[in-house]
ZAKOL-663795 format. One record per residue: residue in one letter; x, y negated, z negated of N, C-alpha, C in turn. Coordinates in steps of 0.05 Angstrom, whole numbers, plus 5000, padded with zeros to 4 digits. Atoms other than C-alpha are relative to their C-alpha. Layout:
residues N
AXYZXYZXYZ ...
This chain:
residues 399
M501750245000500050005000501849755000 N498550255000502849325019498049784997 E502150195006498348834985501249724997 T499150275002499248084994497649834991 I502050185009495247584954500449735014 S499850254985493646954994501149784982 R498850225015497046314974498149884980 R501850135018490945994944499050194978 E500949815020488946634908502150074980 A497849895017495746784878500749824977 L498850165021497946184838499349715004 M500450294998496145474822502649865002 G497550154997501545004846500149764982 L500050215020500344564785499049745012 A501050274992499843824802499149995029 A500650014971499643944877498250235008 L501549774994495644594874501150145025 T498649904976500744884922499350295005 A500549724992499245514960502350184994 V497949825010503146104933499550285008 P500449714995504146814958501050164977 L499049815021504847374908499950275014 T499749774983507248004941500750254984 G499249745011507448734921501750145020 C498549854980510849294959498850275004 A501249754993509349954991500150204977 G500249795021506950484942499549894972 Y500550135026505649984886497649825002 H502350165001499949554864500749734988 T499850275012499348814848497349934989 E502550075013494148584799500149714992 I500250275009491847874785497649994981 T502250045019487647724723500249724988 G500050265014485647084687499249785019 S500850244985483646394710502349895017 L498050104982487346134770500649704994 V499550275007486745434742501749984975 N498750035025489245554672502250204995 D497949795005493246204673499650225020 Y500349764985494446834711501950214990 H498249775007497547514702500350175024 A499549834977500847914756501950224992 T498449775006503848604753500550175025 A499449804980507349064802501050244985 Y499349775016507949774777499550265015 N500849734994507950514789500150144973 D500149855026508351064736502449934982 T497650035016515250874713501149714999 L498850274999516850154733497849794999 R501950215003513249514715501549734998 M499050285002514748774726497549834996 N502250175005510248224700500849715005 I499850295001509247484713497449894988 D502350145012504647074669500549705003 R499850295000503146334678498049904979 I501750105021500345984617500449704998 P499750295003499045244603502249934979 F497950075018504944894570499749714990 G500450285009502244184561499349825023 T500850204980500643554598501949764998 L498350234999505142984620498449754995 P501550255005503342264602498249915022 D501750084978500542164672497750195005 G502249814998495742744662500750255015 S499249764985499643254704500350244982 P499749765017499043964676502750135005 V497449874998505444334662499650304992 G500349715005506045094664502450134988 L497849845010510245614630499850275015 F499949754984512246214673501650214985 V498849795017513746854636500550255017 L499349764985517547404673501050214981 K499349785018518348074639500550265015 N499549754987521448724660499250244983 Q500949765013520249444641501350044972 R498649975025525449434585499049814978 G500950205019522348824553501649745001 T498650254997527448304574498149795011 T502050204993523547654580501249735005 L499150264992524947004616497749815000 K502150205000520746384602501149745013 V499150244986521345784649497649825003 T502150204995517245144651500849845025 N499450164976516544744715500649714994 Y498950265008518144114676503050034996 G497149985001525544054690501150275007 L499249724996525744794708501650104977 I498649935025527744904636499550304993 I500349735012529145614612499649954970 T500750055028525545554545500750224982 E499349775016526846254520501050225019 L498949774986530746864542500650224980 H499849795020529847504502501350245012 T498549774991534848064510500550194976 A499749805020536348704472502950004989 D497449955012542148814423500750295002 R499149724998545949464414498050204988 N502049835012540249734372497249995013 G502550024986534949564422498149794990 Q501650215011532348974382500349755017 F500050234983530248374423500249744984 G499750265012532147664407500449785021 N499750234982532046974439502949915000 V497250064999539046794463500549725012 V499650284990537946074488498649814981 L501250215016536445424452497849865016 G502250144987529845084467497749964981 F502450055016522944914443497650155011 D502449854991516145254447497749825007 N502250174992512144634466501249765016 L499150214983512644074517500649744985 P499450255014512343474469502949994989 R497250005010519043684439502049935022 Y498350064977522243654508499749715008 L500550274991518942994525501249794980 A498950185020521642694460503149965004 G497250024995528742804486501550244989 H498449775007533843364483502650005016 P497450014986541043504505500150195024 F500149844976539143824572499750304995 F500549725006536944474539498850145025 G501049824980536144994595499149895026 A501150134977534644494649501750025025 I498550034975536644414722501149715000 A498750264999541643844725500649925029 G499650104972541943424789498849725003 R499149914975542143104839503050084999 V497249925003549443134817500450064970 A499449925028550943534753502749904993 N497550095012556643324708500549705006 R499450285000560242654712500949895027 I498950164978561542134765501249754988 A498550225013566841624745498749735006 A501250274998563740934732497450005015 G502549984985557541194767500249895028 R499650134974560540974833501450195019 F498749854978562341304899499649865026 T500250104973563441114971499650225019 L500649794981560441525026499449885027 D500350104972561041385101500149695000 G499550294999563440675086498249844982 K501850155018557940485037500450094972 T499649945029558840434962497450004986 Y502549965015553340674916500749974970 Q499850035029552540474843497750154986 L502049845014548940984799499749914972 A500550075029546240934728502550084984 I497949945019551440914673498650104975 N501549885022548641394621501650194983 N498249835016554741734590502649844996 G497750175003559641234562500149825024 P499750174976562340864623499350155026 N500449834977560241424670497150095005 H502649894992554341754705500050294994 L500149725009552042434679497450135009 H502349824994547342974706497749875015 G502150104982543642574758498749744992 G501050265007542041944719498049994978 T501950055022536641654674497750195001 V502249814996531042084703500950205021 G499049804981534642664735498150235004 F501749774993531943334759499050144974 D500749875025531643564686497449884989 K502450145009525743074676497849985021 K501950004978521943214740498050244997 L502049784998515543624749500450145027 W499549844976517444164799497450145009 R502349874988512344474845500450305000 A499949714998510945214837499250095028 V500549944971511645464909499050285004 G500849724995511046214904501150194980 G499149795017511746844866500150265015 E499949744987513847534887500650214978 I499649785019513348184847500550265015 K499449734990516548844865500950164976 P499249845023518249434820502749934989 E497350055009525549214817500549724992 F499650275009524548474805497449845001 A502150214999519947884793501349745004 T498750254994521447204821498049785003 M501650244996518646494820501749805015 L498750214985520445954870498849734994 F500950275006520045214853501349815019 A499050204981521144594895499649724989 Y500350285006522343854886501249845023 E499050184979523143304938500849744988 S498950255011527642744915500149795021 P500250204978526142114955502749855004 D497750174994531441694988500149774981 G499750215019534141214937499450074971 E500649935028531941594875502650014984 E497550045016537041424820502249885016 N498250134982540341044877501750195016 Y498749824982542641674913498949975028 P500950034972542241644989498650265009 G501249774986537642095030497750134985 K502149835012531342495018501150284998 L498949735006533543144986497750194993 S502149805005528943744990501450244987 V498649805017530844244936498150234994 E501449765010528644954921501850154980 V498649845019530645354860498350254994 E501449755004528846084851501150144975 Y499349845024528846454784499150285004 T500749714996529047214789500950154975 L499349815021528947734734499950285011 T499949734989531048434753499650214978 Q500249785019530049114721502750064987 N497349965011537549114708500949784981 D499550215019536948534660501949785011 E498650224988539748024708498149775005 V501550244993537247314714501649875023 R498750114976538847064784498849725006 I500850274993538546314799501149935027 T499250064973538746124872499149715006 Y500450284993539345394895500249965030 R499850074972537845124964499149705003 A500750284996537544404989500749915028 T499550124974537144015054499549704996 T500250295002537643265067499749875027 D500250154975536042745120502249795002 K497850205000542142315102502250114982 A497749905015549042475076499749924971 T500350055028548842535000501650204984 P498649805017552842854943497950174986 V501749815013549643474913501750194983 N498749805018551643914854498050084980 L502149915017546344324820501050224981 T499349795019546944744757497750044980 N501849955022542945054701501649954974 H498650095024544644764632499050154975 S500949855023542545324586502250014978 Y498349975024545445344515499650284990 F500249725009546946064494501150044972 N499049895025547746384426499150295000 L500749724996547947134435499250144974 A500949895026546847254360497349894993 G502650125006540746804360499949814976 H499850185024543146394300502949954994 G497250065009549346104267501549865022 D498350124979555245854308501050215019 I499149824979558646154368503050044999 K497149985001565846134344501150285001 A499049724999566346894338499350135027 H500549894974563547004408502750025015 E497549964985569147294451499649935029 L500350104973570046944518502450075017 Q497949964980573947134580499149855025 L500650144975574246684642501950085021 T498349934978576946864710501149745012 A499050274992580546194715502849964989 D497350055007587946064715500649704997 R499550295001587145304720497449864990 Y502350175006582544754696500649725009 T499650284990581444034717500749834976 L499050185021585543574673498349755001 T501750245000581442974650501249784983 D499250235017582242284620498350004975 G501550015025579142054555497050005004 G502850004995572341984588499050265014 L500649744988572542704614499749995030 I499950024971573642474685502650125010 P497549874991578542904724502049805011 T497850174989585242594740500750095028 G499249884974585843034802501950234997 E498149785005590943504771498550254992 L501049745008589244244767502250124982 A497949915019593044454704499850294995 R499949715007595145154686499050044971 V501149955027591545454626502050154983 V498149845015597345894605501349844978 G498750135023600045714536498449774988 T501750215011594245244521497450124987 A502649915011587545274484498050065021 M501849944978584345334553500450285012 D499449744989587146024565498150224990 F501849795005581446514567500250225021 T499649794980584446964620499950284988 S500649765016584147504566498149914979 P502050085019578647524514501149874975 H499450145025579047034457497449914987 A502350125014574146824403499949705008 I500250284992571446144424501149824979 G499150175022573045864356503050024993 E497349955007580146124355501849755003 R498350244994583245484385498249755005 I501950214994577145034386500949724989 E499150255012580644514342502549895015 Q497650084986586444464392499549885027 T500650104973582844184453500649705003 G499550294999584043454434497549835003 L502550154997576743264441499049914972 K501450105024572942854389497149955007 P499649795020568543144363501250255013 T498549774990572343794370498250195016 G501449804985570444324419501050005029 Y499449984971570644504493497949845015 D501750134980567744074548501749975025 H498049994979572144274606499150175024 N500649864976571444494678502350195007 F498049804993575145134695499850065030 V499849954971577545264766500050315004 L500349714997575145964784501950115021 N498149884982580146424817498750085027 S501449924975574846634868499849765019 G500250234983574745924895497349945011 G502750044990567345964906499550125027 R500249884973568346384968497950225001 S502049795001563546934946499050034972 L501049955026559347164888502050174984 A497949865015564447364835499749954971 L500150045029565247444760501549754992 A498850255010566546774728500750024970 A499750005029565746924654498750254988 K501149785015564447484604500149924971 V500250075028562047354533498950244984 V500849785017561447884478499449894972 E500650085027557947754412500350254982 P499249755013561048254363497950114980 T501949895021555448314310497650135013 T502349884987549748464358500750185023 G499249854977553748764414499049895027 R501050124975550348314465502349905018 I498050084981554348174528498649835022 L500950164978553347624579502349985020 E498250044978556847644646498849795019 V500950214982556447034692501450045026 L498949984973557447124766499049765016 T500850234985557346544815501649985026 D498550064976559446314884500749705000 Q499150285003561045614858503050014993 P497150005005568445404851500749954971 G499250075027568045184778497850084980 V501949965022564745304711500849824977 Q499650185022564044794655499450154974 L500449895027565045084585499449774981 Y500750205019561444654534499050144975 T500649865025560744844460498249834982 A502150155016555044384438501349824979 N498550165019559843894407498449774988 F501550235009554543354400497350074987 L502449935016549043744366500349884972 P499850135026547443394300501150184979 P498949835021551343644239497950144983 D502149875016544843774202498250175016 G501449814983542144164261497649895014 I502450064985536544134311498350255000 E501749765003530544594300498950085027 C500949894974529045034359497850214996 T502249815000523945574376500450204977 G499949825023522246014316501049884975 G499050135024524645494267502950034994 V497149965004531945674277501549735006 K498550254997536645084268502850065011 F497449984988542944994310501449734997 S498450245003548444494295502450015018 R497650014983555144314325501350285002 H498849744993558344924359498050234995 G502149805003551745284351499350145026 A500649884974551645464425502349945019 F498150064979555845484488498449995026 C501150014973554245294560502150095019 L498249924978557345594622498649905026 E501450144978555145104677501550055026 T498749944974556945394745499649765018 Q500250264987558444794790502449955018 N497750124988562844404835501549844978 F498450145020568344014799498749734993 P500950275007566443384760501349795018 D499050234984567142734801501250095026 A498949904975568543144863499649815023 I500650194979565442604906502349795003 N497950205000571342154887502850125002 H497549864998576842674897500150165026 P499849864974578442864969501250284998 G498849745003582543454944498350214987 F501849825013576743764907498150135021 P501949884981571544224940497949795010 N501850184988566743864986497549964983 A502450065017561143514948497849875016 V501950154983557343215007498350195017 L501849854983551243525040499149815022 R500750174977549643265110497650125015 P502349904985543543315155500850245018 G499549764985543143995189501450214985 E498749815017546844335133498150094978 T501649905023543944755076501950054977 Y498649955026546644725005498850264990 R501049745009546145444980502050124981 H498349875020548945744917498350194982 T501349805018547346324870501750044975 T498749935026548946454797498450234988 V501249775012547447114762500850014971 L499549955029546847194686499350304995 R500449715003547747944672500350074970 F500149935029545848194602500250304996 S499749725009547748844568500750004971 A499249985028549749104500501750254996 H498449755005554749594472500350034969 
């Protein structure tokens, strides 16, 4: 049986009521239950395999636009929750070595908490993730001045970046081996003073093998810098700090920076420094030696793969639970950030768990910071007729 639910029948496209296909596969069934306006439930299954997608209301924006929460769940019970406000991963539940599930990302269980402000928990950062020096770049002979929102620099797309946009739910697909949701946003020419109309699609996929796959695509009608990433904060124990988490990075170099965390252009060797994670080290082992204030890591590592193909970028092991996170990407860099600016008295997240400084780590797969201003860095410009396309995989397991 190859059953296809029509676009209008399958999923409400939220503010735009966008048509959405929800697809099963041969030999399996797809079921839809619930109100198409307020929620829905979809399942693809046979006797042994089952994937679920649920859409439930998550709140309303000040302009009255409804926001949804999309819950993807596999047969094992691994659960991914994503809201189309900022495409934020609000929760991600994975099993430990004893088969007990726990949430491994920082976030909130309601929209008002996000609207009140947060440090990019779980969001898509763009149009250009990370920093641009002085918020300024020159492209094809024209100089652009962007918002200054991080000291003297521009960070994560500006004052109202992609992390604060309502994305359109375009489509969902369910098969026995995976469940996926596709979202889209059209950034108009001049938004945050970036040139060109940028059409962006981001796809979140959960597999039966406990992988979360994030695929980014973008096209433009005018040359523009683009650098998209997901900014999830991870704590594989689900509480406490992450100093005992053991990290390995497939990176022999990192981008040396000035006091404002803007690259100087030099790709420095990690050997003999606190940046050396070429073999596993506890994140907290040398965290006081990075020279940052407050202490911690906030550094872009140059991946040995060079972004030429999907390859292992990082592996993190949490010793008490046995949880393992492997990050694969076809991007040339990954930013390690250890939540240096979380408040000392903590921020209360889902389930009432408080996280303070060094309570989480981020592994932001990306182009290098300020690449638009460094001709020697990987290309940061998307031009008409080209397609920006990148994939990152978060692979979870336990031992």
